TITIFI-58716 format. One record per residue (C-alpha): residue in one letter; x, y, z. Coordinates in nm, 2 decimals. Example, Ala and Ser with C-alpha at 12.3 -4.5 7.8 and 13.67 -1.06 7.14 Angstrom:
// TITIFI-58716
@resn: a X: 1.23 Y: -0.45 Z: 0.78
@resn: s X: 1.37 Y: -0.11 Z: 0.71
// end
This chain:
// TITIFI-58716
@resn: m X: 0.00 Y: 0.00 Z: 0.00
@resn: k X: 0.14 Y: 0.34 Z: -0.10
@resn: r X: 0.15 Y: 0.65 Z: 0.11
@resn: g X: -0.13 Y: 0.89 Z: 0.08
@resn: p X: -0.11 Y: 1.24 Z: -0.07
@resn: k X: 0.08 Y: 1.51 Z: 0.12
@resn: p X: -0.15 Y: 1.73 Z: 0.34
@resn: q X: -0.26 Y: 2.06 Z: 0.18
@resn: t X: -0.18 Y: 2.39 Z: 0.33
@resn: l X: -0.46 Y: 2.60 Z: 0.47
@resn: e X: -0.42 Y: 2.86 Z: 0.19
@resn: t X: -0.47 Y: 2.59 Z: -0.07
@resn: k X: -0.78 Y: 2.45 Z: 0.11
@resn: a X: -0.92 Y: 2.81 Z: 0.14
@resn: r X: -0.87 Y: 2.87 Z: -0.24
@resn: r X: -1.03 Y: 2.54 Z: -0.33
@resn: g X: -1.32 Y: 2.59 Z: -0.09
@resn: t X: -1.24 Y: 2.27 Z: 0.11
@resn: l X: -1.13 Y: 2.44 Z: 0.43
@resn: r X: -1.34 Y: 2.32 Z: 0.73
@resn: k X: -1.30 Y: 2.49 Z: 1.06
@resn: d X: -1.41 Y: 2.18 Z: 1.25
@resn: r X: -1.11 Y: 1.98 Z: 1.10
@resn: d X: -0.85 Y: 2.25 Z: 1.02
@resn: g X: -0.93 Y: 2.50 Z: 1.29
@resn: d X: -0.97 Y: 2.87 Z: 1.22
@resn: g X: -0.62 Y: 2.90 Z: 1.06
@resn: s X: -0.51 Y: 3.16 Z: 1.30
@resn: i X: -0.16 Y: 3.14 Z: 1.44
@resn: s X: -0.07 Y: 3.26 Z: 1.78
@resn: v X: 0.28 Y: 3.43 Z: 1.79
@resn: v X: 0.49 Y: 3.40 Z: 2.11
@resn: a X: 0.81 Y: 3.60 Z: 2.10
@resn: a X: 1.12 Y: 3.38 Z: 2.13
@resn: g X: 1.32 Y: 3.44 Z: 2.44
@resn: d X: 1.03 Y: 3.56 Z: 2.66
@resn: p X: 1.06 Y: 3.40 Z: 3.00
@resn: p X: 0.74 Y: 3.25 Z: 3.13
@resn: t X: 0.57 Y: 3.42 Z: 3.42
@resn: m X: 0.56 Y: 3.25 Z: 3.75
@resn: p X: 0.21 Y: 3.13 Z: 3.86
@resn: d X: 0.07 Y: 3.26 Z: 4.18
@resn: y X: -0.02 Y: 2.91 Z: 4.31
@resn: l X: 0.34 Y: 2.80 Z: 4.36
@resn: q X: 0.45 Y: 2.72 Z: 4.71
@resn: p X: 0.76 Y: 2.91 Z: 4.85
@resn: d X: 0.99 Y: 2.60 Z: 4.80
@resn: a X: 0.87 Y: 2.57 Z: 4.44
@resn: e X: 0.93 Y: 2.95 Z: 4.38
@resn: e X: 1.29 Y: 2.90 Z: 4.49
@resn: v X: 1.33 Y: 2.62 Z: 4.24
@resn: w X: 1.17 Y: 2.84 Z: 3.97
@resn: i X: 1.42 Y: 3.12 Z: 4.03
@resn: e X: 1.71 Y: 2.87 Z: 4.04
@resn: e X: 1.62 Y: 2.67 Z: 3.73
@resn: i X: 1.47 Y: 2.94 Z: 3.50
@resn: s X: 1.81 Y: 3.05 Z: 3.37
@resn: r X: 1.92 Y: 2.70 Z: 3.28
@resn: v X: 1.59 Y: 2.62 Z: 3.10
@resn: m X: 1.60 Y: 2.96 Z: 2.90
@resn: i X: 1.96 Y: 2.89 Z: 2.79
@resn: s X: 1.87 Y: 2.56 Z: 2.66
@resn: g X: 1.58 Y: 2.71 Z: 2.46
@resn: g X: 1.35 Y: 2.45 Z: 2.58
@resn: i X: 1.07 Y: 2.67 Z: 2.73
@resn: t X: 0.83 Y: 2.94 Z: 2.62
@resn: e X: 0.53 Y: 3.10 Z: 2.78
@resn: l X: 0.33 Y: 2.81 Z: 2.65
@resn: d X: 0.53 Y: 2.57 Z: 2.87
@resn: s X: 0.49 Y: 2.77 Z: 3.19
@resn: s X: 0.24 Y: 2.52 Z: 3.34
@resn: l X: 0.48 Y: 2.23 Z: 3.27
@resn: f X: 0.76 Y: 2.42 Z: 3.43
@resn: a X: 0.55 Y: 2.51 Z: 3.73
@resn: t X: 0.48 Y: 2.14 Z: 3.77
@resn: y X: 0.85 Y: 2.05 Z: 3.74
@resn: c X: 0.93 Y: 2.31 Z: 4.01
@resn: s X: 0.67 Y: 2.18 Z: 4.24
@resn: t X: 0.78 Y: 1.83 Z: 4.20
@resn: e X: 1.14 Y: 1.92 Z: 4.24
@resn: a X: 1.07 Y: 2.10 Z: 4.56
@resn: l X: 0.88 Y: 1.79 Z: 4.70
@resn: v X: 1.18 Y: 1.57 Z: 4.61
@resn: r X: 1.43 Y: 1.82 Z: 4.77
@resn: k X: 1.22 Y: 1.83 Z: 5.09
@resn: a X: 1.21 Y: 1.45 Z: 5.12
@resn: f X: 1.59 Y: 1.43 Z: 5.08
@resn: k X: 1.64 Y: 1.70 Z: 5.34
@resn: q X: 1.42 Y: 1.50 Z: 5.58
@resn: g X: 1.64 Y: 1.19 Z: 5.52
@resn: q X: 1.36 Y: 1.00 Z: 5.34
@resn: a X: 1.36 Y: 0.86 Z: 4.99
@resn: p X: 1.12 Y: 1.03 Z: 4.75
@resn: p X: 0.87 Y: 0.83 Z: 4.57
@resn: s X: 1.02 Y: 0.67 Z: 4.26
@resn: s X: 0.73 Y: 0.81 Z: 4.05
@resn: y X: 0.85 Y: 1.16 Z: 4.14
@resn: l X: 1.19 Y: 1.09 Z: 4.01
@resn: t X: 1.07 Y: 0.93 Z: 3.69
@resn: e X: 0.84 Y: 1.23 Z: 3.62
@resn: l X: 1.12 Y: 1.47 Z: 3.69
@resn: r X: 1.34 Y: 1.29 Z: 3.44
@resn: r X: 1.06 Y: 1.31 Z: 3.18
@resn: m X: 1.00 Y: 1.68 Z: 3.24
@resn: r X: 1.37 Y: 1.76 Z: 3.23
@resn: e X: 1.39 Y: 1.60 Z: 2.89
@resn: l X: 1.08 Y: 1.80 Z: 2.77
@resn: l X: 1.22 Y: 2.12 Z: 2.90
@resn: g X: 1.56 Y: 2.06 Z: 2.74
@resn: i X: 1.77 Y: 2.06 Z: 3.07
@resn: a X: 1.86 Y: 1.69 Z: 3.05
@resn: g X: 1.85 Y: 1.44 Z: 2.78
@resn: p X: 1.83 Y: 1.06 Z: 2.74
@resn: r X: 2.15 Y: 0.87 Z: 2.81
@resn: g X: 2.21 Y: 0.82 Z: 2.44
@resn: r X: 2.26 Y: 1.20 Z: 2.38
@resn: i X: 2.47 Y: 1.26 Z: 2.68
@resn: g X: 2.78 Y: 1.08 Z: 2.55
@resn: k X: 3.01 Y: 0.80 Z: 2.64
@resn: p X: 3.20 Y: 0.79 Z: 2.98
@resn: n X: 3.56 Y: 0.93 Z: 2.98
@resn: g X: 3.49 Y: 1.11 Z: 2.66
@resn: k X: 3.53 Y: 0.80 Z: 2.44
@resn: t X: 3.31 Y: 0.79 Z: 2.14
@resn: s X: 3.30 Y: 0.51 Z: 1.88
@resn: i X: 3.33 Y: 0.67 Z: 1.54
@resn: d X: 3.41 Y: 0.34 Z: 1.36
@resn: n X: 3.12 Y: 0.15 Z: 1.23
@resn: p X: 3.15 Y: -0.22 Z: 1.31
@resn: f X: 2.91 Y: -0.30 Z: 1.02
@resn: a X: 3.10 Y: -0.09 Z: 0.76
@resn: k X: 3.26 Y: -0.41 Z: 0.60
@resn: n X: 2.92 Y: -0.58 Z: 0.55
@resn: g X: 2.81 Y: -0.59 Z: 0.19
@resn: r X: 3.16 Y: -0.50 Z: 0.05
@resn: r X: 3.33 Y: -0.75 Z: -0.18
@resn: l X: 3.69 Y: -0.82 Z: -0.16
@resn: g X: 3.91 Y: -0.61 Z: -0.40
@resn: q X: 3.69 Y: -0.30 Z: -0.39
// end
């Protein structure tokens, strides 16, 4: 089975008269200026506000957050504050908190999966172990 046709742009659909607002939306684009830091929500606890102030510069440098992600970043700060509080009290935080923190860090661009971080001791394997496959002798 072959792939279907490429999706048409909203302008093309409007010219042809096939633009449907229930499927394609109204076609409006909301512009958010790049580099604008998100505003801190009012509902954050004092511990989460400290995490916000500490982490906002790292997240802005990585380019992983806009105003649209402020709710996600607020959730990250609240969860990080709970984990820090548990560690200060000498308790282990729930593993689900740590898992969600890792996921949110990846979404915000302040941490990546292990495959993108690199090899230990700076060793990287450039040689492809499968490079000889498919080559004939004498070529």
